[in-house]
C-alpha angles and dihedrals in degrees: 000000000000133000109255092231091054091048090050091053090047093049091050091058116108094226092051091049090050101041103021133250095271094053092050092046091051090052091047092051092046090051091047091052092047091051092046091051091050090051091049091051092047090049091051090053091049091050092048100044105014098092092078094246093105112200095352136244095305089071098032113137096017090123090064091054096066120099117216119205117246116246 
């Protein structure tokens, strides 16, 4: 259900008049879901790596194991 005033504003939009309300609403919902998924992924990364411990103790010190070629 939509507020009549909001629907009126939507229906007055050029893109809605050209493509139709349903097409614009489908694109808006698809964009909303894409943004939400990106936020969920970003939040998962923050939860996994945001505590400052990086990859954890199981990989601690790996950066000292690498051998860099001499120039």
